SELUM-284470 format. One line per 4 residues: for each residue x, y, z of N, C-alpha, C. Coordinates in nm, 4 decimals. Layout:
<atoms>
X,Y,Z,X,Y,Z,X,Y,Z | ...;
</atoms>
This chain:
<atoms>
-5.6246,2.0846,-4.9781,-5.6756,1.9750,-5.0193,-5.8685,2.0176,-5.0138 | -5.9033,1.9741,-5.1114,-6.0259,2.0037,-5.1455,-6.1235,1.8863,-5.0817 | -6.2105,1.9270,-5.0120,-6.3144,1.8243,-4.9851,-6.4317,1.8145,-5.0238 | -6.5201,1.7184,-5.0252,-6.6488,1.7245,-5.0870,-6.7474,1.6651,-4.9539;
-6.8678,1.7040,-4.9103,-6.9356,1.6683,-4.8312,-7.0721,1.6747,-4.8286 | -7.1864,1.6378,-4.7565,-7.3011,1.6221,-4.7743,-7.3225,1.7571,-4.6640 | -7.4261,1.8305,-4.7049,-7.4598,1.9884,-4.6104,-7.5104,1.9305,-4.4754 | -7.6093,1.7835,-4.4962,-7.6459,1.7444,-4.3621,-7.5625,1.6743,-4.2609;
-7.4678,1.6498,-4.2983,-7.3200,1.5832,-4.2495,-7.1850,1.6370,-4.3146 | -7.2052,1.7819,-4.2623,-7.0506,1.8778,-4.2722,-6.9205,1.7968,-4.2714 | -6.9072,1.7141,-4.1390,-6.8379,1.7022,-4.1083,-6.7806,1.5191,-4.1500 | -6.8524,1.4898,-4.2586,-6.7928,1.3400,-4.3040,-6.7647,1.4100,-4.4367;
-6.6205,1.3348,-4.4546,-6.5706,1.3676,-4.6207,-6.6324,1.2479,-4.6957 | -6.6886,1.3015,-4.8054,-6.7588,1.1965,-4.9288,-6.6137,1.1670,-4.9868 | -6.5597,1.2618,-5.0212,-6.4113,1.2464,-5.1311,-6.3345,1.3664,-5.0856 | -6.2116,1.3384,-5.1321,-6.0761,1.4331,-5.1295,-6.0531,1.4540,-5.2332;
-5.9653,1.5693,-5.2827,-5.8923,1.5542,-5.3951,-5.7642,1.7016,-5.3750 | -5.6536,1.6489,-5.4460,-5.5645,1.7361,-5.4246,-5.5536,1.8670,-5.5120 | -5.6355,1.8300,-5.5857,-5.6523,1.9670,-5.7064,-5.7927,1.9602,-5.7557 | -5.8361,2.0914,-5.8138,-5.9463,2.1381,-5.8593,-5.9555,2.0001,-5.9760;
-5.8663,1.9925,-6.0520,-5.9170,1.9094,-6.1753,-5.9396,1.7467,-6.1381 | -5.8778,1.6957,-6.0080,-5.9134,1.5682,-5.9721,-6.0845,1.5857,-5.8966 | -6.0968,1.6951,-5.8314,-6.1982,1.7209,-5.7586,-6.3727,1.7205,-5.8957 | -6.3097,1.7733,-5.9855,-6.3933,1.8070,-6.0898,-6.4184,1.6559,-6.1391;
-6.3316,1.5846,-6.1827,-6.3703,1.4429,-6.2140,-6.4387,1.3548,-6.1190 | -6.3995,1.3605,-5.9899,-6.5226,1.2946,-5.9055,-6.6680,1.3664,-5.8988 | -6.6791,1.4886,-5.8873,-6.8072,1.5483,-5.8839,-6.8848,1.5384,-6.0389 | -6.8172,1.5132,-6.1644,-6.8558,1.4989,-6.2605,-6.9723,1.3796,-6.2559;
-6.8845,1.2603,-6.2113,-6.9423,1.1224,-6.1750,-7.0556,1.1224,-6.1012 | -7.0651,1.2146,-6.0143,-7.1752,1.2298,-5.9181,-7.3282,1.3123,-5.9583 | -7.4165,1.2385,-5.9302,-7.5582,1.3115,-5.9573,-7.6264,1.3757,-5.8738 | -7.5527,1.3939,-5.7238,-7.6395,1.4714,-5.6378,-7.5820,1.6529,-5.6073;
-7.6899,1.7046,-5.6453,-7.6406,1.8401,-5.6803,-7.6458,1.8964,-5.5175 | -7.6606,1.8596,-5.4250,-7.6374,1.9072,-5.2986,-7.5124,1.9229,-5.2106 | -7.4106,1.8638,-5.2591,-7.2984,1.8403,-5.2094,-7.2264,1.9777,-5.2004 | -7.1239,1.9728,-5.1173,-7.0509,2.1119,-5.0819,-6.9286,2.0762,-5.0867;
-6.8586,2.1614,-5.1378,-6.6969,2.1576,-5.1591,-6.6114,2.2565,-5.0555 | -6.5251,2.2509,-5.0332,-6.4479,2.3496,-4.9564,-6.3068,2.3055,-4.9275 | -6.2265,2.4089,-4.8827,-6.0605,2.4202,-4.8900,-6.0087,2.3755,-4.7524 | -5.9257,2.2568,-4.7260,-5.9119,2.2553,-4.5847,-5.7397,2.2574,-4.5886;
-5.6951,2.3611,-4.5496,-5.5656,2.3609,-4.5307,-5.5069,2.3984,-4.3834 | -5.3744,2.3248,-4.3579,-5.3530,2.3807,-4.2308,-5.4725,2.3652,-4.0861 | -5.5701,2.2326,-4.1346,-5.6775,2.2290,-4.0328,-5.7724,2.3234,-4.0380 | -5.7633,2.4175,-4.1221,-5.8817,2.5235,-4.1335,-5.9482,2.4961,-4.2547;
-6.0780,2.5061,-4.2388,-6.1563,2.4954,-4.3459,-6.2063,2.6454,-4.3968 | -6.2458,2.6599,-4.5536,-6.2990,2.7578,-4.6128,-6.3658,2.7483,-4.7089 | -6.4754,2.8471,-4.7639,-6.5511,2.7646,-4.8765,-6.4322,2.8254,-5.0125 | -6.4636,2.7870,-5.1254,-6.3987,2.8009,-5.2253,-6.4312,2.9655,-5.2883;
-6.3338,3.0148,-5.3059,-6.3404,3.1561,-5.3570,-6.3944,3.1490,-5.4878 | -6.4257,3.2709,-5.5380,-6.5170,3.2878,-5.6852,-6.4415,3.2589,-5.7912 | -6.2790,3.2811,-5.7739,-6.1964,3.2052,-5.8821,-6.2286,3.0479,-5.8744 | -6.1955,2.9845,-5.7870,-6.1841,2.8564,-5.7676,-6.3343,2.7870,-5.8132;
-6.4100,2.8660,-5.7508,-6.5611,2.7876,-5.8151,-6.5835,2.8213,-5.9672 | -6.5575,2.9168,-6.0377,-6.5767,2.9145,-6.1569,-6.4837,2.8342,-6.2398 | -6.3685,2.7961,-6.1772,-6.2656,2.7175,-6.2344,-6.3398,2.5771,-6.2506 | -6.3826,2.5125,-6.0763,-6.4298,2.4003,-6.1060,-6.5450,2.3737,-6.1790;
-6.6402,2.4499,-6.1810,-6.7453,2.4539,-6.2599,-6.6809,2.4362,-6.4266 | -6.6010,2.5086,-6.4813,-6.5675,2.4876,-6.6103,-6.5038,2.3230,-6.6383 | -6.4205,2.2992,-6.5180,-6.3955,2.1812,-6.5047,-6.4613,2.0369,-6.5092 | -6.6048,2.0798,-6.4494,-6.6667,1.9695,-6.4551,-6.7462,1.9561,-6.5561;
-6.7890,2.0669,-6.6256,-6.8740,2.0771,-6.7578,-6.7592,1.9930,-6.8513 | -6.6779,2.0267,-6.8593,-6.5595,1.9500,-6.9218,-6.5378,1.8075,-6.9111 | -6.5542,1.7925,-6.8054,-6.5503,1.6444,-6.7628,-6.6634,1.5468,-6.8323 | -6.7903,1.6125,-6.7744,-6.9107,1.5641,-6.7996,-6.9142,1.5672,-6.9683;
-6.8816,1.6380,-7.0277,-6.8545,1.6488,-7.1965,-6.7839,1.5272,-7.2551 | -6.6747,1.5053,-7.1795,-6.5747,1.4098,-7.2617,-6.6394,1.2711,-7.2329 | -6.7354,1.2853,-7.1094,-6.8068,1.1542,-7.0601,-6.9290,1.1257,-7.1502 | -6.9709,1.2199,-7.2178,-7.0782,1.2019,-7.2816,-7.0404,1.1604,-7.4255;
-6.9443,1.2382,-7.4750,-6.8652,1.2022,-7.5966,-6.8366,1.0351,-7.5717 | -6.7649,0.9759,-7.5104,-6.7228,0.8867,-7.4622,-6.8363,0.7511,-7.4709 | -6.9378,0.8089,-7.4396,-7.0967,0.7256,-7.4469,-7.1299,0.7107,-7.5943 | -7.0915,0.7852,-7.6795,-7.1669,0.8073,-7.7990,-7.1010,0.6936,-7.9019;
</atoms>
């Protein structure tokens, strides 16, 4: 599971998603650039690895592009 939190309150989940696609949609709709995303598996949390971070960034860009196109 992927978890979104605010660095000032890291133990409070602002959102969760089972996939990077779902996570990207949630993050694309938010304007706060200071949010932290981490992985929580079996009760253990860790940062996204480099591949997950790249994929998430690409998915967020794609979701924002779709949103901008829909507004036109």
